N, C-alpha and C positions, 0 to 999 in steps of 0.2 A: 256854363257857370252855375254854381249851386245857388239855390234861392236863399233868401234871408233866413227862413225857417230851418233849412238844412244846415246853414252855417251856425245858427244858434244851437242846434242839436249837437253838432260836432264840438262846439266850444263847451257845452255843458258836459259832454262825455269826457273831454280832456280835463276839465276842472274836477269832476268827480273821481277820475282815476288818480288824481294827485291829492286826495283827501285821506288823512289817517282816520282810524276808527273814532278818534276824538274830534274830528272835523277841523284839524289843523291843515293848512295848505302848505304843501312842500313843492319844491321846484320839479324834482324828478325822483320818483320812488325807486326806479331801476332803469337800466338801459341795456344795450347789447352786451350780454355776457356777464356783467357785474352790476351790483348796486352802485349808484352814483353817490358815494358817501359825502362828497363835498356839497351835494345839493340836498342832503337830508337835514335841512334846517327850517325853522319856522320864521318867516319874515313878517312881523306884524303889519307894517305898512302895506306890503303887497297883498297880504291876506285880507285886509280891510278893503283895498281897492277891488279885489275879486268879489268880496261880499256885496259891495255897492252895485257892481254890474249884475251879479247873480240875483239880486233882490227883485229884479224885473221879471225873472223867469222861475225862480225857485226860492220863495221867501223863507221857507223853513230851514233849508240848508244855509242860506245866507245868515239867518239868525244864529244858527249853531256855530258858524265860523266866527262871527263877532263874539259870541260867548267864550269860545276857546281862546281868542286873543285877549279878552278882558280878564281871563283867569291867569295870564302870564304874570310873573313877578315884575315889579318895576323898581326903579331907583329914583327916589324923590318924585314919584308919580309919573316918571317917563319910562317908556319902553326902551329896551336895548335894541340894537339893530337886528340881531338875530338870536334865536334860541335853539338849543338842542331839542331833539324830538320829545324828550321826556319833560320838557318845559322847566326843568329844575336847574341843571348845570348851565349857567349862562355862558354863552360864547361871545366874546367881544372881538370885533374886527381890530386888527393891528393898526 
């Protein structure tokens, strides 16, 4: 069984592999054979939950994730459920 430190290291690697250059958290940048286009979205709630957990191990990256979420456009001060990667064209769930 991996130690807690080994599990933390694996989790940090997984999170970092799903960060864009602007520190947006996406579900899956690519997969076997093709990009996972349906998973190339920014989910503000999930991003902030990742940042909360990450703040215990990598404060700088956690802060960059929070800043990227706070830079997303809102409607009446509320975030949409998901955003396209460019942060501009809002994608609403049906």
